[in-house]
C-alpha positions as CSV (number, residue, x, y, z in Angstrom):
1,X,16.5,-8.5,7.8
2,X,16.4,-4.8,6.1
3,X,17.9,-2.0,8.1
4,X,15.9,0.5,10.2
5,X,15.9,3.1,7.2
6,X,14.2,0.5,5.0
7,X,11.5,-0.4,7.5
8,X,10.9,3.1,8.2
9,X,10.3,3.8,4.6
10,X,8.1,0.5,4.3
11,X,5.9,1.9,7.1
12,X,5.6,5.3,5.9
13,X,4.5,3.6,2.2
14,X,2.0,1.6,4.2
15,X,0.8,4.7,5.9
16,X,0.3,6.9,2.7
17,X,-1.6,4.0,1.1
18,X,-4.0,3.8,4.2
19,X,-4.5,7.4,4.0
20,X,-5.1,7.2,0.5
21,X,-7.8,4.3,0.6
22,X,-9.4,6.3,3.5
23,X,-9.7,9.3,1.3
24,X,-11.1,7.3,-1.4
25,X,-13.6,5.9,1.2
26,X,-12.5,2.3,0.4
27,X,-12.3,-0.7,2.8
28,X,-9.3,-2.7,2.9
29,X,-11.4,-5.8,1.7
30,X,-12.6,-3.6,-1.2
31,X,-9.1,-2.2,-2.2
32,X,-7.5,-5.7,-1.9
33,X,-10.3,-6.8,-4.3
34,X,-9.8,-4.6,-6.6
35,X,-6.0,-4.6,-6.7
36,X,-6.4,-8.1,-7.1
37,X,-4.1,-8.9,-3.8
38,X,-5.4,-11.0,-1.2
39,X,-6.6,-9.3,2.1
40,X,-4.0,-11.0,4.2
41,X,-1.0,-9.6,1.8
42,X,-2.8,-6.2,1.6
43,X,-3.3,-5.8,5.2
44,X,0.7,-6.7,5.9
45,X,1.7,-4.1,3.2
46,X,-0.6,-1.2,4.8
47,X,1.1,-2.1,8.1
48,X,4.5,-1.9,6.7
49,X,5.2,-5.7,7.5
50,X,5.6,-6.7,3.7
51,X,7.7,-5.3,0.9
52,X,5.2,-5.2,-2.1
53,X,6.7,-5.8,-5.4
54,X,6.3,-2.7,-8.0
55,X,3.4,-4.6,-9.7
56,X,1.6,-4.6,-6.5
57,X,2.0,-1.0,-5.6
58,X,1.1,-0.1,-9.4
59,X,-2.2,-2.2,-8.7
60,X,-2.8,-0.7,-5.5
61,X,-2.4,2.9,-6.7
62,X,-4.9,2.2,-9.6
63,X,-7.4,0.5,-7.6
64,X,-7.5,3.6,-5.0
65,X,-7.2,5.9,-7.9
66,X,-3.9,7.6,-7.1
67,X,-0.9,8.4,-8.7
68,X,2.0,5.9,-7.6
69,X,3.9,8.9,-6.8
70,X,1.5,9.8,-4.1
71,X,2.1,6.2,-2.3
72,X,5.9,6.1,-2.6
73,X,7.2,9.6,-3.2
74,X,8.9,11.7,-0.4
């Protein structure tokens, strides 16, 4: 089980993904489809319940149209 700092950062990344997706006027379904990630997995990433691999984060950033640093930066 990850420590609280890791869980908090995972939730923060999910929040940034959600905000960027909404700004791009995309549904979760559309963003998941564009990124090649299953909707359930995509939802878990946005909710901060899953630890996405770097490849998945890159695909999400590309699908939404934002730099990767916007999703993971502090």
